[in-house]
N, C-alpha and C positions, 0 to 999 in steps of 0.2 A: 571404145570402152569394151572390156572383156565381157564375155557372156556370163550372165549371172551377177555381175557387179552392180551395186546400187549407187546411183549418183547422190552427191551431197545434198542436192536440192530436195530429193525425196526424203532423205533423213531429216532435213530441216523442218519438213511439214509436221513431223511427230513431236517436235520440241515445243513446249509451252510452259507458262509460268505455273508454279504450284503455290496455292494459298497456304498460310500457316495452319489453318484449320484442317485442310486436307492432309498436311504433313503429320499433325498429331493424331488425326483420325487413324492413320496407318501405324503410328508409333506411340500408341497410348502408354506403353510401358515406361516411356521416358518421363511421364507425368505421375507415375505411381499407380497405374491401373493395370498392372501386369497379372494379377490374379484376383479372384472374386473377393477374398477376405480383405486384401489390401485396398481394393477399390472402394469398399464400404468405409473403411477407416479414412482413406484419403478424402472422400466426399465430406464426411463429418469434419475432418481437420480443416479443410479449406473454408467451409461455411463458418465454423467457430472462429477461425483466425480473422475473417472479414468482420464478423460481429464484434469481437473484442476491439479490433482496431477502430471501428466506427464509433463505438461507445467512448473509447479513450480520447479520440480526436475531438469529440463533442463535449468532453469532460462530464460524462454521465457514468455513474457506477453501473457496471454491466449486470444484466439479469438475463440469462439465456435459458431457453426451453428447447430441449433436444429430444426427438422421438424417432424411433425406428419401428416401422410397422411391417411385419412379414406378410406379403401378399400371396406368395406360394413358396414352393421349395427353394427356388433360386432368386426370386424377386422381392425387393424391399422398397419401401417408401421412406425416404429420409426427410424429416421436417426439422428445420432450425429456425427459431424465432428469437429476436432480440428486442431490447428497448432502446436501441440507438436513435440517432437523429432522423432516420428514414432516408429515402433516396428520391430526388426530384424525378418527376414522370419522364422527362426527356432522356435521363441518363440510365433508366432501368434496363432497356434492351442492350445497350452497349456494355454495361457492367456484367450482366449475366449471360450474354450470348455473343460475345466478341472477344476472341483471344488476343492477348497482348494489348489490352486496353485497361488503363487504370491511372491512379493518381500518385502512385508510390515509386514508380521506376526511376523518375528523375529527382526524387526527393531524398536529400541526404539527412535523414533522421531515422531513429530506430522505429521500425514497424515490423509486424509479423509478415505481411505480404510484401512482395518486392517486384514481381514480374508482370502482374496483370494477366496471369494465366489461370490461377487456381480454380475459382468458382465456375468460370466459363468452361474449363476443362471437365469439371464434374457434370455440367449440363450436357456437354458433348458426349461424355461416356454414357449418361442416362439415355439420350436419344439413340445412340448406337446399339445399346443392349436391349432396350424396350420399345423403341420407336415413339416414345411419348415425350412431349415438351415438358419443361419445368414450369411450375406455377409460382408466381411472385405476388406478394401483397405488401405494400409499403405505405407508411403514413408519416407526414412531416409536420403536421400541425393539429393540435387537439380540437380545433374548431372547424377542421375540414374533413371530408371523407377520405378513406384510403383508396389508393390506386392499385388495381389488380390486373394481371394479364398472364398469358402463357407465352413462353419464349423457346425458340429453337435456333440452331445455328445453320445458316446456309454455308456449308463447308467449301463450296466452290469459290465463294467470294469473301468468306470470313465476315459475314454480316448477319445481324439478328433478324429473325422472322417473328413478328409479334402477332398474336391472335387473341381474341376475346378480351380486348382492353375495356375496362369498365371502372366505375367508382362504386364503393360499397361502404357501409357502416362498419367500423371496427371499434366498438365502444370500450372494450377492455384495455385499449392502448391509446395513449396520448400521441406517441410516436414510436416508430420501430419498423422492422422488416421481417418478413416471413418467407421462406423459400421451401418448396416441396419438389423433390426429385425422385422419380421412380428409376430403379436401376437393378442390374443383376449383381448379386453379392453373396457373401457367405458370412454368417455371424457365429463367432466362437468366443469363449472366454479365454483368459490367459494373458501372457506378457505383451503380446502384440495386438491386443484387442481394443475395440472402441472404449470399453470400460476402463482399461488401463490408461489410455490416452487422456480421457476426461479426468481421471483421478490425478494424473501428473499435471494436467493443465490447471486444476484447482490448487495444487501445491504451489505452483510458481505464479499464480494470479489470485492471491488471497483477497483481492478487492472485488472479485466476481462471485455471483451466485449462479450455480449451474444446476438445473433441474433436468434429469435425464430419465427417459422411459425406454427400456430395452424391448426387444421383440417379444419377450415373454410377459410384457405388461408390468414388469417389476420397476418401480420408481426409486431412483437414488437421488438424494439431494446433497449437493456440495455447498454448504452455506458460506456466505461471505464472512471472513474473519478479520478483515481490515476495512475500516469505514472511510478510508480516504484513497483517492486515486494515486497511482505512482506519479512522480514528477513528470510534467509534460516535456517530451523530447523536442528541443528546438531544431528547426531546419537550418543547416549550415551550407555554405558555398563549398565548392571543391577546394582541396588543398593542393598547392603547386606540386608537391612531391608525388601526388597520386595521379597526375595527368600525363598521358602519353602523347606523342607527337601528333597523331591523327586527330585526337580529341582537342588538343590545343589549337590546331588549325581550324577545326570546325567552330570552336568557341570564338575565335577571332573573326571568322566570317559572319557569325550571327550577332556579334556584339554591336551595340549602338554607340559605344565609346569612340571618340575621334582619335585619341593618341594611345600609344603603347603604355605610357605611365598610368593613365586613367583606367585602361583595361586591366592592368595588373592589380591596381588598388581596389577596384570595384567588382572584380569577377572571382577573386580568390579569398580564402580565409587566411588570416595571419600575415597579410601583406600590408604593412604600414608604409608611409612615405619613405622612411629610412630603408626598409627592406626592399621596396621597389627600386630605389636608387642602386642598392647593392646588386640586385639581379641584373639591372641594365648595364652596370659597370662590368660585371662578370660575363655578360653576353656581348660586350662591345657594341651596344645599341643605345640610341638616345631615347630618353623618356618622351621626348616631343615628337618622335617619329610617327607619321600617319599610319594608323592601323591598317587602312586599305592598301598601303604600299608594302605590307609585310608579305614576303614570299616564303616558299618552303624552306629555303636556305636560312632566312632570318628566323623562322620558327625553330629550326634545328639549333641555331646558335642560342636562342632563348632557352631551349630545353637544357643545354649544357650549362648555361649561366644559372639556371634554377638549381641544378644539381650541385654547383659549387657554392651556393649561397646558404647561409645559416638562417633557417626559417623555423619559427616556433611550431611545436606540435599543434594539431588542430584542437579546438575546444571540445570538452567532453559533455557539455550540457545537451548535446544531441543524443545522448545515450541515457537510458533509464534502467539502471541495474536493479536486480531483485533485492539486493543487500544481503550480506552474510547472515544477519540475524534472522530474516524471514526464510532464507534458504535452509538454515539449520532447524528452524521451527517446523517447516514442512517435512523435513527428514525425521524429526522426532515423532511426528504424527503417524508416519508411515512405518518406521522401524523401531522395535523395542530393543535398544542396545545398551551397552555399559558406558560407551564413550562417544561423544560427538564433538566435532570441530568444524569450523568454516572460515573462509577468507574471501575478501574481494581485492583483487589486484589493482594497482594504479593503472590508469588508462594507457594503452599503447597504440601503435599505428602500424598498419600494413597497407602498402600501396596508397598512402595518403588518407586511408580511412581509419578513424579512431575506433577502438574496440576495448571492451573490458571483459576479463575472465573472472568468474566466481566459481568456487569449489567448496564442497562440504563432504564430510565423511562420517559414517557411523560404524562402530567396531564392537564386536562381541554380541552378547545377548543370545537371541534365538537364531542367529544366522549360522548357516553350515560352515564348518571350518575346513572341510575337505573339497570344496568347490572353488572355482574362479570367482573373484570378486564381482559383484553386480555393478554395472555402470549405467547411470541414468544421465542422458545427454539432453541439453536444451540449447536452443538458439533463439534469441529475441523472445523469450518466455514461451516457446513452443517445444513440446516434447519431440524427440527424434527416436522413433521406435524401430526403424528398419536400417539396414546397411551399416550395422555397427562396425563390421570388419573393415569397411572402406573409409571410415571416418578418422580424421586427424586427431580427434580427442582420444580414440582408442589407441592410436599410434603413440601418442604422448604418454598414456598410461603404461603401455608396454615398454617404452624407453626409460621409464623411471626405475631407479634401483630400489625396489621395495624391500629387499632383504635388510637394508640399513634401517628400515622403519618397522621391522618386526613381522613382515609377511613373507611367506615362501614364494619363490619365483624361479622358473626356468628362464634361461637366457632369452631376452626380448619377447617374452610371452606375458599374458595377463597374470597378475599375482594370484595366489591361492590363500584363502583365509576368510574368517568370519567378518567380512567388511563390505560396505556399499559405498560407492563413490558417485557424487553428483558434480557435473561440470556444466556451467552455463556461459554462453558467449553472447554478449550484447554488442551490436554494432550498427552503424548506418547502412552497411552493406555486408551481409553474411555471405561468404564465398562457398556456396553449395556446389557439390560435384555434379549435380544434374538438376533438371527442372522439377523433379519430385521432392527436392528439398529435404533429404533424409541424412546427408552426411556432409561434413565440412572438408573443404579442400586443404591440402597439406602445405600451407604457407609457413615458412620457417618462423616468422614472427609470432604466429598464432600458437604453433606447437611449443615454442619457447615459453610463452606466457602460461600455457596450460601446465607445462612441467613445473614452472616456478610455483604456481598455485598448489599443485599436488605436493611438491616438496615442502611447502609451508605447512600444509595440513599433515604431511608425513612426519615432520619433526615433532609436532604435538602428539601424534599417534605413538611415535617411538618413545616419548617420555612416559606416556600412559602404559605402554606394553612393558617397559623396564620396571615401572612401579608395580605393576601387577605381578611380574616375575619375582621381584624382591619380597612382596607380601606372600607369594606362594612358597618361596624358599624359607622365609621366616616361619611360616605356618608349619612347614615340614620339620624344621629344627625344634620348634616348640612341642610338636607332637611326640618327638623322640624323648625330649626332656620330661614331658608330662607322663609319658609311658613308664619311665623308670623311677618317678617320685615315690610311688607306693613301695617299691622294692627297697629304696634307700631307707625309708621310714621303718620298714620291717626289719632290715639288717640292724639298724640302730636299736630297735626294740630288743632284738636277740642279744646284742653286745652289752647294752646298758640295763636290761631288765626293766624297761619302763612299761607303764600301763597302756591300755588301748586308747585312753583319752589323751595321754601325752603323745602317743604315736600319731593320732589325728591332728594334734597341734603342730607336730613337725611337718606333716603334709601341707597344712595351711600356710605355715611360715615359708616353706619351700616355694609354694605358689606365689606368695607375696614377693619373695626375693626375685622370682622369675619376672613378674610384672614390673618391679622396680628397676631391674637391670636392663630388660629388653623393651620396656615400654608397652603401651596398649597396642594390640594387634588390629590394624585397619582391616576393613572388610569392603571388598568391591562387589557390588550387586547391581542388578538392573532396577533402577528407580526413575521411571520416566512418566510423570503425571500427564504429559501431552499425548502419550500413545493412545491411539484409537483403534482397537482391534477390528471393529466393523469396517472402518475406512481401509485399514491395511489389508483386509481380506479381498478387497476388490482387485481383480487382475491376478490373484494368486490361485484361482481355481485350477485344479488339476486338469490338464488336457489329455484326452485319450489319443491313441495313435491315429484314430480315424479323423480327429479334428484337424490334423496337420495335412495340408494338401501336398501333392507331389511338387507343385511349383515352389512351395515354401520350403520343403525339404531340400530341393535343389538349391534354392537361394542360401539356406543356412550352410550347406556343404561348400558352396562357392565362397561365401564370406570367410569360413574357417580356413579354406585353402588359401585365400588371399592373405589372411592374417599370418598363416604359417610361412607362406612364400616371402612375405615382407620381412619376417624375422630371419629367414634363411639368407635373404639377400644382404641384410645388415651384417650377419655373421660372416658371409663370404668377403665382404668389403674389409 
């Protein structure tokens, strides 16, 4: 061995397994904790998502209490309390202090949480920045005491560390959960604030009551406006079109079925006995073939057979849409406009996963006409406030030809005009671009459905814009005619020598002829009884330059650059 050369056995001694908690400890930006302001929002978001999911699964109308207490200049205490079913004592440590642990990852039904990372990542961020554990209190039965404890994460093992476990009275709650996390953060008003997030959450979750106290001790109440829960999303099995070869082989290994035919019928959605036979025929495999005898080559043939078979789209009762009516109602409460429209698209499928796209628009009124349209994005009833430029919803908005619908637009850029656009995607599995769950991946099927929803709203908008232009043109013509009526009457008076009274009669008759010939002039005005100015003001507070951190400025510039680059690439193609 040459001098100075290190043997492979020495290098091998340095290699060791990394726990998922250790990985995210060093890469917390992947989870949405890349700056202080966003970290505070992400913590609130994850706790609220869990609370709403728990209440809906237990069929309880949600009532959430959220409080942010400022401990010093950089440290805050976040408290989120719900009236959900509570958590059994055994599961408390794993739910709050173990990454990639949860009940939703393998569940094909619409839920806000997906990965089993969110709330435990918030606990991890809190212990990293303050060294303090999270405090949990939960109650499952009105006749029993509540269970409380503090939890931290052992990042070397990705396991919870529980201390101060005890029982206590919680008389004001029959059931529910409360979590407190101390963390480093930054609280500001504005479009990407906690206030804006909770307001948008209230818009798309009208069945929830949210009581929020900000660090200045100001309390905001978002009252429940719907007295019934959304339809319960049914859990479904995988669809054959959405399964890849490796997943199919794993499913066969874990299945308790004896034959291939029974496996296909009982493990997948939309596989009837007739469809099962068609798949087997197209795969050149027998339905009676023993499942344990299936090799990789057999599985590969089965995949090709599935692709050649006609299989019904997956059912959509696993999705709970907001509905076009409620989406538009929420928009009316937020924006005082002249025109509103909304639509819910029929269910579609990407990679075997069913999804629904809903869209709404508000045009005119108090909105600025010289700025880009405002886009509000939602996924499974959760607002997406960051990474707008990286989201496929934004891409679909840019790819839509808005000039046809009455808005100004440069090539492949966001349209300009007095307009706000809302897009919601509901699915059993939302394809986020990262673990922070702030932007949707650019699947062609999803972008197509978003464009179709926008075009449907756009056609309604174009009809309104044309009508508004016709009324404006008619008003202009009438103003010219009305302007010269007195001069016509005056000329007739001079020619015919009529009196002032007769001159006035001529003016009145000319006005009557104008109304009879051209009809009554319509008037377009802002008339929205649902508009709530106090509600709309939340999140619109002016941000000073000092309120925007360097990290956020950098992120905004990066998103704008990505957006422009994407448009340029499209142009080059």
